[in-house]
C-alpha positions as CSV (number, residue, x, y, z in Angstrom):
1,M,88.9,111.0,113.3
2,S,88.7,111.1,109.4
3,T,89.9,107.9,108.3
4,G,88.0,108.2,104.8
5,V,85.5,105.6,104.2
6,P,85.9,102.8,101.4
7,C,82.9,103.1,99.0
8,G,81.5,100.4,97.1
9,G,78.5,99.5,94.7
10,R,75.6,96.7,94.2
11,R,75.9,95.1,91.0
12,R,78.0,92.0,90.1
13,Y,79.5,90.8,87.2
14,N,79.9,86.9,87.5
15,R,82.8,86.4,85.0
16,V,84.8,88.6,86.9
17,A,83.7,88.4,90.5
18,V,86.7,87.5,92.0
19,L,87.9,90.7,91.0
20,R,85.5,93.2,92.6
21,S,86.0,95.1,95.6
22,W,82.9,96.0,96.2
23,L,82.4,93.7,99.4
24,L,85.7,95.1,100.7
25,I,84.1,96.0,104.0
26,L,82.4,92.9,104.8
27,V,85.8,90.9,104.4
28,A,88.9,91.7,107.2
29,A,91.7,90.9,105.2
30,A,93.0,89.1,108.9
31,A,94.9,86.3,110.1
32,P,93.4,84.5,112.8
33,A,92.4,86.8,115.7
34,Q,95.0,85.7,118.6
35,V,97.8,86.9,116.0
36,L,98.6,90.5,116.6
37,Y,101.7,92.5,115.0
38,E,103.9,95.4,115.8
39,V,104.7,97.8,113.1
40,S,108.2,99.1,113.4
41,G,108.5,102.1,110.9
42,R,110.6,105.4,110.0
43,I,109.9,108.9,108.5
44,R,111.7,109.5,105.5
45,P,113.0,112.0,105.0
46,E,113.3,112.2,108.7
47,G,111.6,114.8,111.5
48,H,109.4,114.8,114.0
49,A,105.9,113.8,113.6
50,S,102.3,112.9,114.7
51,V,101.7,109.5,113.1
52,T,98.4,108.1,113.6
53,L,96.7,104.9,112.3
54,F,93.1,104.3,111.4
55,G,91.2,101.4,110.9
56,I,89.7,101.1,107.2
57,T,87.0,98.0,107.9
58,Q,86.5,98.3,111.5
59,P,86.7,101.2,113.7
60,F,89.8,101.8,115.4
61,T,92.5,104.8,116.0
62,T,95.5,105.0,118.0
63,S,98.3,107.6,117.8
64,T,101.7,108.3,118.6
65,F,105.1,110.3,118.1
66,T,108.6,109.7,116.0
67,G,111.7,109.6,118.1
68,Q,115.0,110.2,117.0
69,G,115.6,109.3,113.5
70,G,111.7,109.5,112.5
71,R,111.3,105.9,114.0
72,F,107.7,105.1,115.0
73,T,106.2,101.9,116.8
74,F,102.5,100.6,116.9
75,K,102.0,97.2,118.7
76,K,98.8,94.7,119.3
77,L,97.9,95.7,115.5
78,A,95.5,92.8,113.8
79,A,95.8,92.2,110.5
80,A,94.0,94.7,108.1
81,S,94.7,97.5,105.8
82,Y,95.4,100.6,107.7
83,T,95.7,104.3,107.1
84,L,98.5,106.2,108.2
85,A,98.6,109.6,108.6
86,V,101.8,111.4,109.2
87,F,101.8,115.5,110.0
88,Q,104.8,117.5,110.0
89,P,105.2,121.0,111.5
90,G,105.7,122.8,108.2
91,R,104.5,120.5,105.7
92,G,101.1,119.4,106.9
93,E,99.5,115.9,107.0
94,A,100.3,112.9,104.3
95,R,98.4,110.1,104.0
96,Q,99.2,106.4,102.7
97,T,97.6,103.1,103.0
98,I,99.5,100.5,104.6
99,E,99.4,96.5,105.6
100,V,99.5,94.4,108.3
101,G,99.6,90.9,107.7
102,P,101.7,87.4,108.1
103,S,103.2,87.8,104.3
104,L,105.0,91.1,105.7
105,A,106.0,90.0,109.1
106,D,108.8,88.2,110.6
107,A,108.3,84.8,113.0
108,R,107.7,87.3,115.6
109,H,104.6,89.1,114.0
110,R,107.1,92.1,113.4
111,I,106.7,94.5,110.5
112,Q,109.4,96.9,109.3
113,L,108.2,99.7,107.6
114,T,109.9,102.7,105.5
115,V,107.2,105.3,105.0
116,T,109.0,107.8,102.1
117,L,107.3,111.1,102.0
118,K,107.4,113.9,99.6
119,D,106.2,117.3,99.3
120,A,103.9,116.8,96.9
121,D,102.2,114.0,99.3
122,F,101.6,116.8,102.0
123,D,98.2,118.7,102.3
124,P,99.6,122.2,103.4
125,T,95.8,123.1,104.4
126,S,95.8,120.8,107.2
127,E,99.2,122.9,109.0
128,R,96.9,125.9,108.6
129,R,93.6,124.1,110.3
130,R,96.0,123.0,112.9
131,H,97.3,126.5,114.2
132,S,93.3,127.8,113.6
133,V,90.2,127.3,115.4
134,P,86.9,127.8,113.7
135,V,84.6,129.9,115.3
136,R,82.1,127.4,115.4
137,E,84.1,125.1,117.3
138,L,85.2,127.7,120.1
139,A,81.8,127.7,121.4
140,I,81.8,123.7,121.8
141,P,81.6,122.8,125.5
142,E,84.4,121.4,127.2
143,R,82.2,118.2,128.0
144,A,81.6,117.6,124.6
145,L,85.2,117.9,124.0
146,R,85.8,115.4,126.7
147,D,83.3,112.9,125.2
148,Y,85.3,113.1,122.0
149,L,88.6,112.5,123.4
150,D,86.8,109.7,125.5
151,A,85.9,108.4,121.9
152,Q,89.1,108.2,120.8
153,R,90.5,106.4,123.8
154,D,87.4,104.0,123.2
155,L,88.4,103.6,119.8
156,E,92.0,102.7,120.6
157,K,91.1,99.8,122.6
158,R,88.4,98.7,120.1
159,D,85.5,99.5,122.2
160,V,83.1,100.7,119.5
161,E,80.0,100.9,121.1
162,A,81.3,102.9,124.2
163,A,82.9,105.2,121.7
164,E,79.7,105.7,119.8
165,K,77.6,106.5,123.1
166,H,80.4,109.3,124.1
167,L,80.1,110.7,120.7
168,E,76.2,110.4,120.4
169,H,76.5,112.7,123.8
170,A,79.1,114.8,122.6
171,V,76.6,116.1,119.5
172,E,73.5,115.9,122.0
173,V,75.5,118.5,123.9
174,A,77.4,120.6,120.6
175,P,75.2,119.8,117.4
176,R,77.6,122.0,115.4
177,F,80.4,119.5,116.3
178,A,81.1,119.0,113.1
179,N,84.7,116.4,113.6
180,A,82.1,114.4,116.0
181,W,79.3,114.4,113.3
182,N,82.0,113.2,111.1
183,T,83.7,110.3,113.3
184,L,80.0,109.1,113.8
185,G,79.2,108.6,110.0
186,T,82.6,106.9,109.8
187,I,81.7,104.4,112.3
188,A,78.1,103.9,110.8
189,Y,79.9,102.8,107.7
190,Q,82.4,100.5,108.9
191,T,79.7,99.0,110.8
192,R,77.6,98.9,107.4
193,R,75.0,101.3,108.3
194,F,75.0,103.1,105.5
195,P,72.1,105.1,105.4
196,L,72.6,106.5,109.1
197,A,76.5,107.4,107.9
198,E,75.0,109.5,105.0
199,Q,73.0,111.4,107.4
200,R,75.7,111.8,109.8
201,F,78.2,112.9,106.9
202,R,75.5,115.5,106.4
203,Q,75.1,116.7,109.2
204,A,78.9,117.3,109.8
205,R,78.8,118.7,106.0
206,Q,76.1,121.3,107.5
207,Q,78.2,122.4,110.7
208,D,81.1,122.9,108.4
209,P,80.6,123.1,105.1
210,T,84.6,123.8,104.5
211,A,85.4,120.6,106.0
212,Y,86.8,118.2,103.6
213,E,86.6,114.9,105.9
214,P,83.0,114.7,105.8
215,L,82.8,116.0,102.2
216,V,85.0,113.0,100.6
217,N,83.1,110.3,103.4
218,L,79.7,111.5,102.1
219,G,81.2,111.1,98.0
220,G,82.2,107.4,99.2
221,V,78.9,106.6,101.0
222,L,76.9,107.6,98.3
223,V,78.7,105.4,95.6
224,T,77.7,102.7,98.1
225,L,74.3,103.5,98.0
226,H,74.0,103.9,94.4
227,K,73.4,107.5,94.3
228,L,75.4,108.1,91.4
229,D,74.6,111.7,89.9
230,E,75.0,113.1,93.6
231,A,78.0,111.2,93.8
232,L,79.5,112.7,90.9
233,E,78.8,116.0,91.9
234,V,80.4,115.3,95.3
235,N,83.0,113.7,94.4
236,V,84.1,115.8,91.5
237,H,84.2,118.5,94.2
238,A,86.5,116.6,96.3
239,T,88.9,115.9,93.8
240,L,88.9,119.6,93.0
241,T,89.7,120.6,96.5
242,R,92.6,118.1,97.1
243,P,93.9,116.9,93.8
244,N,96.1,114.3,95.2
245,D,94.0,112.4,97.4
246,A,93.8,109.3,96.2
247,L,90.7,108.4,98.0
248,A,89.0,111.3,96.4
249,N,90.5,110.3,93.1
250,S,89.6,106.4,93.8
251,Q,85.9,107.3,94.3
252,L,85.6,109.5,91.4
253,G,86.7,106.8,89.2
254,M,84.3,104.5,90.8
255,T,81.4,106.8,90.2
256,Y,82.6,106.7,86.3
257,F,82.5,102.9,86.2
258,E,79.2,102.6,87.9
259,L,78.1,105.3,85.4
260,G,79.5,103.0,82.0
261,Q,82.1,105.7,81.4
262,F,85.1,103.8,81.4
263,D,87.4,106.2,79.9
264,S,86.9,108.9,82.6
265,A,86.9,106.1,85.2
266,V,90.2,105.1,84.3
267,K,91.7,108.3,84.3
268,Y,90.7,108.8,88.0
269,L,91.6,105.0,88.8
270,E,95.0,105.3,87.6
271,R,95.8,108.6,89.1
272,A,94.4,106.8,92.3
273,R,96.9,104.1,91.9
274,Q,99.9,106.4,91.1
275,I,99.3,108.5,94.4
276,D,99.1,105.0,96.6
277,A,99.3,102.1,94.9
278,A,98.3,100.3,98.1
279,H,95.3,102.2,98.9
280,F,92.4,100.3,100.6
281,S,89.8,101.2,97.9
282,H,91.5,98.8,95.3
283,P,91.8,100.5,92.0
284,Q,93.3,98.1,90.4
285,L,90.5,95.8,90.8
286,F,88.3,98.3,88.9
287,L,91.1,98.9,86.2
288,A,91.3,94.8,85.7
289,E,87.4,95.0,85.3
290,I,87.3,97.7,82.5
291,H,90.6,95.8,80.6
292,L,88.8,92.7,80.7
293,R,85.4,94.3,79.6
294,R,87.4,95.5,76.5
295,G,88.9,92.4,75.8
296,Q,92.4,93.4,77.2
297,K,93.6,90.3,78.7
298,G,97.0,91.4,79.0
299,E,96.1,94.8,80.8
300,A,93.9,92.8,83.3
301,A,96.7,90.5,84.5
302,T,99.0,93.3,85.2
303,M,96.6,95.3,87.1
304,L,95.7,92.1,88.9
305,E,99.8,91.6,89.8
306,D,100.2,95.3,90.7
307,F,97.4,94.6,93.1
308,L,98.8,91.5,94.7
309,Q,102.0,92.6,94.8
310,H,100.6,95.6,97.4
311,H,98.4,93.2,99.2
312,P,99.5,89.2,99.3
313,D,97.4,88.5,102.3
314,Y,94.4,89.3,100.5
315,P,91.6,86.6,101.1
316,R,91.4,85.6,97.6
317,A,95.0,85.7,96.2
318,E,95.3,82.3,95.2
319,I,92.2,82.3,92.8
320,M,93.4,85.7,91.9
321,R,96.5,84.0,90.7
322,R,95.2,81.7,88.8
323,N,93.0,83.8,87.2
324,I,96.1,85.7,86.0
325,I,97.8,82.5,84.3
326,E,94.4,82.0,82.8
327,L,94.9,85.6,81.3
328,R,98.3,85.1,80.4
329,Q,97.9,82.1,78.2
């Protein structure tokens, strides 16, 4: 499991508090819990692919394969933001943020989705990783692998406690199991145990220094913990490793934002927005705040409008719309 973690900071700015996404992880942007949605999607260009959905604010994962015409379906989804990972043989893996919520659904709670992917969206190194097994993982005992697979099934059932127990047993049996450590770190982050998440991502990095997911995830939690000097180093490394990853660019932009280096922040936040305009890290909100601090009210309003276009069910959407009107006056 490697969702990437939404990162945040600690400082508040009262003037534009509604714009901040620091507390994203506290807010499940969801309709009432009893409302579940069905997402029917199609990959463009058409092709066979495996499709995985990762929860962002809560631990969850589920997978399927495309059928005829590149179609896929996920059922019984809570309203939230998700990372959609598409793996196609010969191309690698591509990721996009998708929204599930009432504004996008019909009366029967069904959402139609078309995922258009360009060659530049794919990470070709994931193709090589799928067809090779690191030497360190060849030594992982079968019972640890079983625990890891059981944890994935637990996460699909949203049984986080059981998943964590399976993963903890997996790393007890196989301390060098980097993927298990990374998944444990993601669960810790999503359940707001940030220092524990940092420890687990560092363990994953120690066991497999070449793995990208714990690198970018560590970069996120370091911003959340306001360890900015190391966050800058790690997030620069992540963007150099995968220049087209929206998460890495957004986190680097957030790091520069926290450091008060707004020109650099705009560069990377805007790059993240161009790569994935719906990205769960909400780069538009940081860009809007920078524009406000510079007295650029029109530009701030434009960023907020762009944000609401991709997140119509955001909990504070109505307040944000009123702010846009004020900024346009």
